[in-house]
BADO-620241 format. One record per residue: residue in one letter; x, z, y of N, C-alpha, C, O in turn. Coordinates in steps of 0.05 Angstrom, whole numbers, padded with zeros to 5 digits, always signed. Layout:
N
AXZYXZYXZYXZY ...
This chain:
185
M-00418-00214-00185-00389-00216-00155-00395-00188-00146-00373-00181-00138 I-00408-00169-00143-00399-00147-00128-00387-00132-00146-00376-00114-00133 I-00382-00128-00180-00368-00120-00193-00337-00140-00188-00319-00124-00188 D-00329-00160-00185-00308-00173-00179-00289-00166-00150-00264-00168-00150 L-00306-00157-00127-00308-00146-00114-00296-00118-00116-00275-00112-00105 I-00310-00103-00128-00308-00074-00131-00273-00073-00144-00255-00060-00133 I-00272-00085-00162-00249-00092-00180-00221-00097-00159-00201-00083-00159 L-00227-00120-00142-00201-00135-00124-00199-00111-00112-00175-00105-00109 A-00218-00090-00100-00215-00068-00079-00196-00048-00092-00176-00038-00081 F-00207-00042-00121-00183-00027-00119-00154-00027-00139-00141-00009-00149 S-00150-00064-00140-00129-00068-00144-00113-00074-00121-00089-00078-00125 L-00123-00075-00094-00114-00077-00081-00104-00057-00071-00080-00060-00063 G-00119-00026-00068-00121+00007-00062-00107+00007-00080-00095+00028-00075 I-00097-00001-00102-00075+00014-00114-00044+00021-00107-00034+00044-00112 D-00027-00001-00095-00012+00009-00076-00010+00030-00056+00008+00046-00056 A-00028+00031-00040-00038+00046-00018-00039+00082-00030-00031+00102-00019 F-00050+00077-00051-00066+00103-00065-00031+00119-00073-00024+00143-00071 F-00019+00098-00082+00008+00119-00095+00030+00122-00073+00046+00141-00075 V+00029+00104-00052+00038+00113-00024+00033+00137-00004+00047+00152+00011 A-00004+00133-00013-00008+00158-00001-00003+00190-00018+00002+00212-00010 L-00007+00182-00038+00004+00209-00069+00033+00220-00061+00039+00243-00062 S+00053+00196-00051+00085+00206-00042+00080+00216-00018+00094+00235-00013 I+00058+00208+00004+00058+00220+00030+00052+00251+00023+00068+00269+00027 C+00023+00255+00009+00019+00277+00003+00044+00301-00010+00048+00325-00007 L+00053+00285-00023+00078+00299-00049+00104+00309-00027+00118+00327-00035 V+00109+00299-00002+00130+00301+00013+00130+00322+00028+00145+00340+00029 L+00089+00313+00051+00081+00328+00074+00062+00348+00061+00040+00342+00071 R+00059+00370+00044+00049+00389+00028+00022+00396+00050+00000+00396+00040 N+00024+00401+00071-00003+00398+00091-00007+00388+00106-00015+00399+00127 N-00003+00368+00104+00001+00351+00131-00029+00331+00127-00031+00308+00133 I-00042+00344+00120-00071+00334+00126-00072+00302+00146-00080+00280+00136 K-00064+00304+00174-00063+00286+00195-00056+00267+00189-00070+00247+00193 K-00030+00267+00176-00006+00245+00175-00023+00229+00150-00026+00205+00152 L-00033+00241+00130-00056+00222+00117-00066+00216+00119-00067+00197+00103 I-00090+00216+00135-00108+00210+00151-00098+00183+00168-00105+00160+00162 V-00087+00188+00180-00079+00168+00192-00068+00139+00184-00074+00116+00192 F-00043+00152+00156-00036+00129+00137-00064+00118+00125-00068+00094+00127 S-00079+00132+00117-00109+00126+00095-00120+00100+00117-00120+00075+00115 S-00129+00120+00140-00147+00096+00159-00124+00074+00162-00141+00056+00163 L-00100+00061+00165-00082+00043+00173-00086+00035+00149-00099+00014+00150 A-00081+00044+00121-00070+00035+00108-00099+00009+00097-00096-00015+00092 A-00128+00026+00096-00153+00016+00092-00159-00003+00117-00170-00023+00108 F-00158-00005+00136-00151-00023+00165-00129-00051+00157-00132-00072+00170 F-00113-00050+00142-00090-00069+00143-00103-00076+00112-00102-00100+00109 Q-00112-00066+00094-00125-00075+00065-00144-00100+00067-00146-00122+00056 A-00157-00085+00085-00181-00101+00100-00184-00133+00114-00199-00153+00114 F-00153-00120+00129-00148-00141+00147-00140-00169+00148-00144-00190+00162 M-00122-00158+00119-00110-00179+00114-00127-00203+00100-00125-00226+00107 P-00138-00198+00084-00161-00216+00075-00178-00234+00091-00189-00255+00083 I-00177-00222+00117-00188-00241+00135-00172-00261+00139-00180-00283+00146 I-00148-00257+00135-00124-00281+00152-00120-00297+00128-00115-00321+00126 G-00122-00282+00112-00112-00304+00081-00138-00320+00085-00132-00344+00086 Y-00159-00317+00088-00185-00329+00084-00179-00338+00105-00202-00334+00112 Y-00171-00345+00121-00173-00366+00152-00154-00384+00149-00159-00408+00154 I-00132-00377+00141-00113-00394+00138-00124-00412+00112-00128-00437+00113 T-00126-00395+00091-00137-00420+00068-00161-00438+00097-00154-00453+00116 Y-00180-00431+00090-00199-00449+00115-00190-00464+00127-00200-00486+00122 Y-00171-00465+00148-00159-00476+00168-00148-00498+00166-00153-00520+00175 L-00122-00486+00146-00090-00494+00142-00100-00504+00107-00121-00517+00102 N-00089-00499+00094-00093-00494+00068-00078-00486+00051-00057-00478+00062 T-00078-00483+00028-00069-00460+00012-00035-00467+00009-00021-00450-00003 K-00026-00484+00018-00003-00489+00018+00021-00452+00037+00040-00437+00035 Y+00003-00458+00049+00017-00434+00071+00016-00417+00060+00035-00402+00063 M-00002-00408+00043-00005-00384+00035+00014-00381+00007+00025-00359+00003 K+00019-00401-00010+00040-00401-00028+00070-00402-00014+00092-00403-00025 I+00063-00402+00014+00091-00399+00019+00095-00362+00032+00115-00348+00031 I+00080-00360+00037+00075-00326+00047+00076-00309+00024+00086-00287+00024 Q+00061-00324-00002+00062-00309-00031+00093-00310-00039+00105-00291-00050 A+00105-00339-00031+00137-00332-00043+00151-00309-00034+00167-00298-00050 I+00146-00298-00010+00167-00283+00002+00159-00258+00007+00175-00239+00006 D+00134-00255+00012+00127-00222+00009+00132-00198-00007+00133-00175+00002 H+00137-00205-00031+00149-00184-00046+00170-00173-00039+00174-00149-00033 Y+00184-00191-00041+00219-00183-00029+00213-00167+00009+00228-00150+00018 L+00200-00172+00016+00191-00156+00046+00186-00131+00036+00202-00113+00040 I+00169-00129+00024+00150-00106+00018+00173-00079-00008+00170-00055-00010 F+00189-00094-00018+00208-00088-00033+00228-00072-00020+00235-00051-00031 F+00244-00082+00018+00261-00075+00025+00250-00049+00035+00261-00027+00033 I+00222-00054+00047+00215-00035+00062+00209-00009+00038+00224+00010+00034 F+00192-00013+00028+00196+00016+00001+00219+00025-00004+00224+00048+00001 A+00241+00004-00019+00262+00013-00023+00280+00026+00001+00290+00048-00004 F+00285+00017+00023+00289+00040+00043+00278+00060+00048+00292+00080+00049 L+00245+00063+00055+00240+00095+00063+00238+00111+00030+00234+00134+00025 S+00241+00095+00015+00250+00112-00015+00273+00127-00010+00275+00150-00019 Y+00296+00114+00004+00313+00122+00007+00323+00149+00017+00335+00169+00009 K+00308+00136+00048+00310+00156+00068+00291+00182+00054+00307+00201+00052 L+00272+00188+00045+00259+00203+00034+00279+00218+00013+00281+00243+00011 F+00290+00203+00002+00323+00215-00024+00341+00237+00000+00341+00261+00003 K+00352+00216+00012+00374+00236+00027+00365+00245+00040+00381+00263+00047 E+00339+00246+00056+00329+00279+00071+00330+00302+00048+00337+00326+00049 F+00318+00286+00026+00308+00318+00003+00353+00328+00000+00362+00351+00005 L+00363+00313-00005+00398+00323-00010+00406+00325+00012+00430+00323+00014 D+00391+00330+00037+00402+00341+00056+00394+00368+00058+00373+00377+00066 E+00422+00386+00045+00403+00419+00049+00400+00427+00075+00379+00440+00077 N+00416+00424+00103+00404+00434+00115+00380+00431+00139+00377+00444+00160 K+00364+00405+00125+00338+00401+00133+00320+00413+00114+00321+00405+00091 E+00303+00433+00121+00281+00440+00111+00259+00426+00109+00245+00432+00090 E+00253+00410+00121+00211+00405+00130+00221+00367+00128+00235+00360+00147 I+00215+00347+00111+00214+00323+00109+00195+00314+00135+00171+00319+00137 N+00208+00301+00152+00184+00284+00164+00188+00260+00162+00208+00246+00162 I+00160+00254+00162+00145+00218+00155+00140+00211+00181+00117+00204+00179 N+00145+00208+00202+00137+00189+00233+00114+00167+00224+00105+00154+00205 Y+00109+00174+00253+00077+00158+00250+00085+00123+00255+00066+00107+00255 F+00115+00113+00260+00117+00088+00252+00123+00078+00225+00124+00055+00218 S+00128+00100+00210+00137+00090+00177+00121+00088+00174+00114+00064+00173 L+00095+00110+00168+00062+00102+00160+00048+00079+00172+00025+00071+00167 F+00063+00073+00186+00039+00053+00194+00061+00019+00191+00050-00001+00199 M+00088+00018+00180+00105+00001+00162+00093+00011+00135+00088-00010+00122 L+00088+00026+00125+00075+00032+00095+00049+00023+00103+00049-00001+00097 S+00028+00029+00112+00007+00010+00113+00001-00013+00117-00021-00024+00111 I+00030-00028+00132+00026-00060+00125+00044-00063+00102+00036-00086+00095 A+00061-00057+00087+00074-00069+00064+00048-00059+00038+00047-00068+00016 T+00039-00048+00044+00020-00043+00019-00002-00066+00021-00008-00080+00003 S-00010-00066+00039-00028-00090+00043-00017-00127+00045-00031-00147+00044 I+00009-00127+00048+00019-00158+00048+00002-00166+00027-00017-00179+00036 D+00002-00161-00003-00009-00185-00025-00037-00186-00027-00049-00197-00045 A-00054-00165+00003-00081-00175+00002-00080-00206+00017-00099-00222+00011 L-00067-00213+00030-00067-00239+00045-00086-00263+00026-00103-00280+00032 G-00071-00254-00003-00076-00274-00023-00102-00260-00036-00108-00265-00059 A-00112-00246-00024-00133-00243-00035-00161-00248-00018-00183-00238-00023 G-00154-00267+00005-00172-00274+00017-00174-00308+00013-00193-00321+00019 L-00149-00318+00000-00154-00342-00018-00172-00344-00036-00190-00361-00036 M-00164-00318-00060-00193-00316-00076-00226-00311-00071-00248-00315-00082 I-00212-00297-00044-00253-00293-00030-00259-00319-00022-00283-00324-00026 F-00243-00340-00010-00255-00361+00008-00254-00382-00028-00272-00398-00031 S-00239-00380-00043-00240-00395-00071-00259-00396-00083-00264-00416-00096 L-00282-00366-00081-00299-00361-00100-00318-00361-00080-00338-00347-00087 K-00320-00370-00059-00342-00368-00039-00356-00343-00039-00381-00342-00042 Y-00342-00324-00037-00351-00293-00034-00361-00284-00007-00350-00291+00014 D-00381-00270-00007-00383-00260+00020-00365-00245+00038-00365-00220+00033 L-00348-00255+00060-00319-00245+00070-00329-00215+00078-00320-00194+00069 F-00351-00217+00099-00350-00185+00109-00368-00167+00084-00376-00145+00091 M-00374-00175+00060-00376-00143+00041-00352-00140+00031-00341-00118+00028 S-00343-00157+00025-00310-00174+00018-00294-00138+00032-00289-00117+00019 I-00291-00145+00060-00284-00130+00078-00296-00093+00075-00280-00075+00072 I-00314-00091+00077-00331-00077+00068-00318-00052+00051-00309-00029+00053 L-00321-00072+00032-00312-00060-00003-00285-00050-00002-00275-00029-00011 I-00273-00070+00013-00235-00067+00002-00226-00032+00029-00213-00012+00023 F-00237-00040+00053-00235-00022+00071-00250+00016+00056-00242+00040+00056 S-00266+00006+00049-00284+00034+00041-00268+00049+00012-00265+00073+00008 I-00263+00036+00002-00249+00043-00031-00217+00046-00031-00206+00061-00046 T-00206+00031-00013-00178+00045-00003-00177+00063+00011-00157+00077+00009 F-00194+00069+00029-00194+00093+00043-00205+00114+00035-00199+00135+00046 V-00225+00115+00012-00223+00138-00012-00215+00141-00029-00219+00162-00041 M-00199+00121-00040-00174+00121-00053-00141+00139-00041-00131+00156-00056 C-00134+00134-00027-00112+00149-00006-00121+00174-00005-00105+00190-00013 I-00148+00184+00006-00156+00205+00017-00154+00226-00019-00144+00249-00023 S-00163+00214-00033-00161+00221-00057-00137+00238-00067-00139+00262-00074 S-00119+00225-00066-00092+00234-00069-00084+00257-00062-00062+00266-00071 F-00099+00271-00047-00091+00299-00026-00102+00318-00056-00086+00330-00069 L-00123+00318-00061-00129+00325-00089-00112+00333-00107-00109+00356-00117 I-00096+00306-00114-00077+00309-00140-00053+00321-00127-00039+00332-00144 S-00044+00323-00098-00012+00321-00095-00020+00367-00099-00004+00383-00107 K-00041+00371-00093-00051+00401-00095-00036+00412-00123-00031+00437-00123 I-00030+00400-00141-00023+00407-00171+00006+00430-00154+00021+00426-00135 K+00002+00450-00172+00032+00478-00159+00052+00464-00172+00055+00460-00196 A+00067+00457-00151+00094+00456-00163+00114+00465-00139+00107+00473-00117 N+00144+00462-00150+00153+00472-00129+00160+00450-00115+00163+00429-00127 K+00163+00452-00087+00173+00431-00072+00193+00414-00079+00190+00391-00088 K+00222+00427-00073+00240+00411-00086+00237+00392-00113+00252+00372-00116 I+00223+00396-00128+00210+00377-00148+00187+00359-00135+00184+00337-00146 L+00173+00363-00117+00166+00339-00113+00164+00329-00082+00144+00324-00069 Q+00201+00329-00069+00207+00311-00058+00213+00287-00068+00201+00266-00062 P+00238+00290-00088+00242+00273-00107+00220+00255-00119+00227+00231-00118 I+00198+00258-00131+00180+00249-00134+00173+00226-00118+00176+00202-00123 G+00161+00240-00097+00155+00225-00074+00169+00198-00075+00158+00177-00082 S+00201+00198-00064+00215+00183-00068+00212+00165-00091+00209+00141-00085 L+00214+00171-00117+00220+00162-00142+00197+00141-00132+00204+00118-00124 L+00167+00151-00131+00147+00133-00136+00147+00112-00118+00142+00090-00127 L+00153+00116-00089+00162+00097-00071+00171+00066-00081+00161+00044-00078 L+00209+00080-00101+00219+00063-00104+00209+00050-00134+00224+00033-00144 F+00188+00056-00146+00178+00046-00169+00161+00029-00156+00152+00012-00171 L+00156+00028-00137+00129+00009-00123+00136-00012-00115+00120-00031-00114 A+00160-00014-00109+00184-00030-00095+00199-00041-00119+00214-00059-00113 C+00198-00034-00145+00211-00055-00156+00180-00064-00182+00178-00087-00192 K+00168-00049-00185+00146-00066-00195+00137-00085-00186+00131-00105-00200 I+00132-00084-00154+00125-00112-00142+00134-00133-00152+00123-00147-00169 V+00170-00135-00134+00179-00145-00146+00185-00161-00169+00192-00185-00167 I+00182-00143-00201+00179-00148-00221+00159-00164-00236+00164-00177-00257 V+00131-00160-00223+00112-00176-00221+00113-00202-00214+00108-00219-00231 H+00118-00208-00190+00128-00224-00170+00140-00253-00192+00131-00273-00202 I+00167-00238-00188+00191-00257-00210+00170-00265-00235+00166-00289-00239 L+00156-00247-00251+00133-00253-00282+00122-00268-00284+00119-00279-00305 E+00105-00276-00253+00086-00287-00243+00099-00318-00242+00087-00337-00251 D+00125-00320-00231+00137-00350-00225+00148-00357-00251+00150-00381-00252 I+00156-00345-00276+00164-00362-00307+00134-00372-00317+00131-00384-00338 
């Protein structure tokens, strides 16, 4: 059971990790925003399975299927918009620093955690301990996001790093939609 929960936590945290890496690549020395995003992402990654668990418990798996039918499109549009915004700011030669505001960090943390609603269904169905699941998901997601800071310290030209951050977000947006479409086939 514990191994399953650790694997679940890593698989839920991978999107948040790539977003955190994008944030680090774009905002080279802004550890405060990384910590804010990491905390928010870990919180929502842990909170969404609770919602999914109790929706499953009180209502029915039917509602989870409705949420899972549209969640990937919502995530796609949020990530694609933020990717566009970052890339547009990269192309704007008058602006020296890209600034990701706290509202964007909040929206990114929610977007990376929507798929965790389905984890609540799994936790309920397999009768895993909800509290242990939440602690593992929160901790692993937080550590994964913070570790992105070390990866971002690889020396490179900032003009190269800014579009990489944007492309990572666009890649995540496309990956999420493609994976969900393939699951429906």
